[in-house]
VMD Tcl script that draws the C-alpha trace (Angstrom):
set ca {
  {19.22 20.74 12.33}
  {20.39 17.58 10.54}
  {20.15 15.54 13.72}
  {16.62 16.86 14.31}
  {15.56 15.81 10.81}
  {17.18 12.42 11.35}
  {15.32 11.94 14.62}
  {12.02 12.92 13.02}
  {12.53 10.44 10.19}
  {13.56 7.72 12.62}
  {10.34 8.26 14.58}
  {8.39 8.11 11.32}
  {10.05 4.81 10.35}
  {9.36 3.26 13.78}
  {5.75 4.50 13.78}
  {5.11 3.17 10.28}
  {6.71 -0.19 11.04}
  {4.57 -0.53 14.18}
  {1.50 0.41 12.13}
  {2.27 -2.23 9.49}
  {2.62 -4.91 12.17}
  {-0.64 -3.77 13.78}
  {-2.44 -3.88 10.42}
  {-1.21 -7.44 10.09}
  {-3.52 -8.28 13.01}
  {-6.65 -7.20 11.08}
  {-7.49 -10.81 10.11}
  {-7.86 -11.61 13.81}
  {-10.82 -9.21 14.00}
  {-12.36 -10.47 10.78}
  {-12.56 -14.09 11.93}
  {-15.66 -13.50 14.03}
  {-19.34 -14.25 13.43}
  {-20.03 -10.74 12.15}
  {-20.76 -10.45 8.40}
  {-17.88 -8.92 6.40}
  {-20.28 -6.30 5.04}
  {-20.96 -5.06 8.59}
  {-17.26 -4.95 9.44}
  {-16.33 -3.03 6.30}
  {-19.23 -0.58 6.62}
  {-18.41 0.27 10.23}
  {-14.72 0.47 9.41}
  {-15.15 3.11 6.73}
  {-17.78 5.01 8.70}
  {-15.83 5.26 11.96}
  {-12.61 5.87 10.04}
  {-14.23 8.74 8.15}
  {-15.49 10.28 11.40}
  {-12.03 10.21 12.97}
  {-10.33 11.72 9.91}
  {-12.98 14.44 9.57}
  {-12.56 15.39 13.24}
  {-8.77 15.38 12.93}
  {-8.84 17.49 9.77}
  {-11.26 19.95 11.34}
  {-9.15 20.22 14.51}
  {-6.02 20.94 12.48}
  {-7.81 23.40 10.17}
  {-7.16 21.13 7.19}
  {-10.73 20.09 6.44}
  {-11.75 21.17 2.97}
  {-14.13 19.87 0.33}
  {-12.22 19.30 -2.91}
  {-13.48 21.36 -5.82}
  {-11.51 19.39 -8.39}
  {-11.29 15.70 -9.24}
  {-14.58 15.02 -7.45}
  {-15.47 12.32 -9.94}
  {-12.19 10.50 -9.38}
  {-12.63 10.71 -5.63}
  {-16.05 9.11 -5.95}
  {-14.61 6.31 -8.10}
  {-11.77 5.87 -5.61}
  {-14.25 5.55 -2.73}
  {-16.28 2.98 -4.65}
  {-13.20 0.93 -5.48}
  {-11.99 1.16 -1.87}
  {-15.30 -0.23 -0.61}
  {-15.15 -3.11 -3.10}
  {-11.51 -3.80 -2.22}
  {-12.20 -4.11 1.49}
  {-15.34 -6.19 0.96}
  {-13.43 -8.69 -1.18}
  {-10.47 -8.57 1.25}
  {-12.57 -9.41 4.29}
  {-14.48 -12.03 2.30}
  {-11.21 -13.70 1.27}
  {-10.09 -13.86 4.90}
  {-13.30 -15.74 5.72}
  {-13.00 -18.12 2.77}
  {-9.35 -19.17 2.95}
  {-6.26 -18.89 5.14}
  {-4.55 -15.63 6.03}
  {-1.35 -16.69 4.24}
  {-3.22 -17.41 1.00}
  {-5.24 -14.19 1.18}
  {-2.32 -11.88 1.88}
  {0.07 -13.55 -0.56}
  {-2.40 -12.94 -3.39}
  {-3.62 -9.50 -2.32}
  {-0.12 -8.09 -1.93}
  {0.66 -8.74 -5.56}
  {-1.48 -5.61 -6.03}
  {1.29 -3.11 -5.18}
  {3.66 -4.94 -7.53}
  {1.07 -4.77 -10.31}
  {0.70 -1.05 -9.62}
  {4.46 -0.59 -10.01}
  {4.35 -2.40 -13.36}
  {1.34 -0.48 -14.72}
  {2.56 2.89 -13.43}
  {4.39 3.24 -16.74}
  {1.50 2.97 -19.20}
  {-1.13 4.41 -16.84}
  {0.74 7.24 -15.11}
  {3.50 7.66 -17.71}
  {6.17 6.98 -15.14}
  {9.50 5.31 -15.70}
  {9.15 1.58 -15.11}
  {12.46 -0.23 -14.65}
  {13.28 -3.91 -14.77}
  {12.85 -4.07 -10.99}
  {9.07 -3.85 -11.34}
  {8.85 -6.76 -13.75}
  {11.35 -8.82 -11.75}
  {9.29 -8.14 -8.63}
  {6.10 -9.21 -10.38}
  {7.66 -12.48 -11.56}
  {8.95 -13.21 -8.05}
  {5.57 -12.36 -6.52}
  {3.78 -14.76 -8.87}
  {6.19 -17.55 -7.91}
  {5.62 -16.81 -4.23}
  {1.86 -16.78 -4.69}
  {1.91 -20.14 -6.47}
  {3.91 -21.65 -3.62}
  {1.32 -20.43 -1.10}
  {-1.80 -21.47 -3.04}
  {-0.50 -24.84 -4.27}
  {-2.77 -27.89 -3.76}
  {-2.90 -28.96 -0.13}
  {-2.05 -25.50 1.22}
  {-5.56 -24.82 2.51}
  {-6.47 -22.59 -0.42}
  {-10.07 -22.62 -1.64}
  {-11.24 -21.62 -5.10}
  {-13.65 -19.00 -3.74}
  {-11.00 -17.59 -1.40}
  {-8.42 -17.34 -4.18}
  {-10.90 -15.55 -6.45}
  {-11.90 -13.09 -3.70}
  {-8.26 -12.39 -2.85}
  {-7.41 -11.96 -6.53}
  {-10.21 -9.41 -6.97}
  {-9.04 -7.59 -3.83}
  {-5.44 -7.50 -5.05}
  {-6.44 -6.16 -8.47}
  {-8.59 -3.48 -6.84}
  {-5.69 -2.54 -4.56}
  {-3.58 -1.87 -7.66}
  {-6.39 0.29 -9.07}
  {-6.60 2.24 -5.80}
  {-2.90 2.99 -5.90}
  {-2.92 4.06 -9.55}
  {-5.98 6.27 -9.02}
  {-4.90 7.61 -5.66}
  {-1.37 8.71 -6.44}
  {-2.22 11.60 -8.80}
  {-5.10 12.60 -6.53}
  {-2.80 12.70 -3.50}
  {-0.36 14.82 -5.47}
  {-3.11 17.33 -6.33}
  {-5.14 17.35 -3.12}
  {-2.85 16.00 -0.42}
  {-2.83 12.53 1.08}
  {-4.96 13.33 4.13}
  {-7.68 14.95 2.01}
  {-7.82 11.93 -0.30}
  {-7.90 9.48 2.64}
  {-10.71 11.42 4.31}
  {-13.00 11.82 1.34}
  {-12.52 8.34 -0.10}
  {-13.72 7.03 3.28}
  {-16.65 9.44 3.22}
  {-17.69 8.17 -0.21}
  {-17.26 4.54 0.83}
  {-19.29 5.13 4.01}
  {-22.15 6.65 1.99}
  {-22.15 3.69 -0.41}
  {-22.13 1.19 2.46}
  {-24.62 3.12 4.64}
  {-27.32 0.39 4.39}
  {-24.85 -2.13 5.83}
  {-23.88 0.36 8.55}
  {-27.53 0.54 9.63}
  {-27.72 -3.26 9.67}
  {-24.49 -3.46 11.69}
  {-25.84 -1.07 14.34}
  {-29.10 -3.03 14.54}
  {-27.93 -6.62 14.37}
  {-24.23 -6.67 15.34}
  {-24.21 -4.63 18.53}
  {-22.01 -7.21 20.25}
  {-19.25 -6.50 17.69}
  {-18.68 -2.87 18.72}
  {-15.20 -3.60 20.14}
  {-14.17 -4.92 16.71}
  {-15.85 -1.99 14.99}
  {-13.95 0.53 17.10}
  {-10.62 -1.21 16.61}
  {-11.03 -1.65 12.86}
  {-12.66 1.73 12.21}
  {-11.57 4.34 14.71}
  {-8.14 2.85 15.48}
  {-6.92 0.82 12.48}
  {-8.44 3.18 9.88}
  {-8.95 6.64 11.41}
  {-6.03 7.01 13.83}
  {-3.86 4.79 11.63}
  {-4.61 7.04 8.67}
  {-3.23 10.04 10.55}
  {-0.07 8.10 11.44}
  {0.33 6.82 7.88}
  {0.04 10.19 6.17}
  {2.22 11.87 8.80}
  {4.94 9.34 8.01}
  {4.41 9.92 4.28}
  {5.35 13.57 4.78}
  {8.65 12.60 6.40}
  {9.80 9.62 4.34}
  {10.51 8.82 0.69}
  {7.62 6.95 -0.84}
  {9.93 4.06 -1.75}
  {10.80 3.61 1.93}
  {7.13 3.68 2.89}
  {6.31 1.06 0.27}
  {9.00 -1.31 1.55}
  {8.06 -0.86 5.22}
  {4.41 -1.62 4.49}
  {5.37 -5.11 3.31}
  {5.74 -5.89 7.00}
  {1.94 -6.20 7.01}
  {1.55 -9.47 5.06}
  {4.57 -10.95 6.80}
  {3.28 -10.10 10.27}
  {-0.26 -11.21 9.34}
  {0.96 -14.76 8.77}
  {2.73 -14.68 12.15}
  {-0.38 -13.34 13.93}
  {-2.49 -16.05 12.30}
  {-0.03 -18.76 13.31}
  {-0.13 -17.60 16.95}
  {-3.81 -16.79 17.44}
  {-5.71 -18.63 14.69}
  {-3.70 -21.88 14.73}
  {-2.96 -21.48 11.02}
  {0.46 -23.06 10.68}
  {1.82 -22.67 7.14}
  {4.39 -25.25 6.11}
  {7.93 -24.34 5.09}
  {6.99 -23.96 1.42}
  {4.15 -21.55 2.27}
  {6.48 -19.50 4.49}
  {8.91 -19.36 1.56}
  {6.12 -18.17 -0.72}
  {5.10 -15.37 1.66}
  {8.76 -14.35 1.94}
  {9.05 -14.18 -1.85}
  {5.98 -11.91 -2.10}
  {7.46 -9.59 0.53}
  {10.83 -9.61 -1.26}
  {9.05 -8.91 -4.56}
  {7.51 -5.75 -3.14}
  {10.91 -4.58 -1.94}
  {12.50 -5.23 -5.33}
  {9.69 -3.56 -7.29}
  {9.78 -0.41 -5.15}
  {13.53 0.00 -5.69}
  {13.12 0.33 -9.41}
  {11.91 3.94 -9.48}
  {12.83 7.27 -8.02}
  {11.37 8.66 -4.79}
  {8.80 10.76 -6.56}
  {7.81 8.00 -8.96}
  {7.07 5.06 -6.71}
  {3.49 4.13 -6.09}
  {3.30 3.81 -2.32}
  {1.42 0.84 -0.91}
  {-1.52 1.97 1.19}
  {-2.05 -1.55 2.36}
  {-5.38 -1.86 4.12}
  {-5.73 1.75 5.03}
}
mol new
graphics top color blue
foreach p $ca { graphics top sphere $p radius 0.5 }
foreach p [lrange $ca 0 end-1] q [lrange $ca 1 end] { graphics top cylinder $p $q radius 0.2 }
display resetview
């Protein structure tokens, strides 16, 4: 029995690590001539369709009767987060965008105390300090950072922290898959006008739409929440910091964005900060990083 549990958890770790590395490739699909609004709208719409079909097929589809207001707010914040995330990727380098955005999970760990009344240890504050140092190294003058890109990434990172602080209690009450499904449904309704525009004017971008929506959001959501059932949240949070690290590598290979040694050090510090912050609380108290799910 113990070996079976160990094998199941090992598969979950490998699946989640592969997912984080795959999510790191998202910037490659954003750097096309399709408006970010079209990409985000199709992502949430196709992702919602996949999760609804999966939930229905597994007899887990249900309309929440509680916390509807919070789910609506969560869907609105998710839409704004992804819009600012994709905008940042178009305005500045991948390294700058991800280094700033991934301060969000560290901020969530810090504010989990006053907002969620959870125990916040020194690890969270040490992680935040380290993340800020890493971010400053990445966005220093001459690094390719732009003012507009830094602002967009900062907004996206702050919204990511809000998503995590709002989503954790909802996931505890409703289940992670239910929250993931209905936040996408809300976001898709909000962005429906852009979805119509995408279908009409961005037909040549359907391969990117399918990859970002059906694969990287819908199917990936099933993998993510399946892993969440098998692994401590702290472990999930640490593994997901593979995303910003791999994103810089993907960008260096395919987008010819070659960060210098100082920028690489800054990205490494942000990743290390997330690891440190997530070690400061117990398994049931850590705010797991949903990344770009």
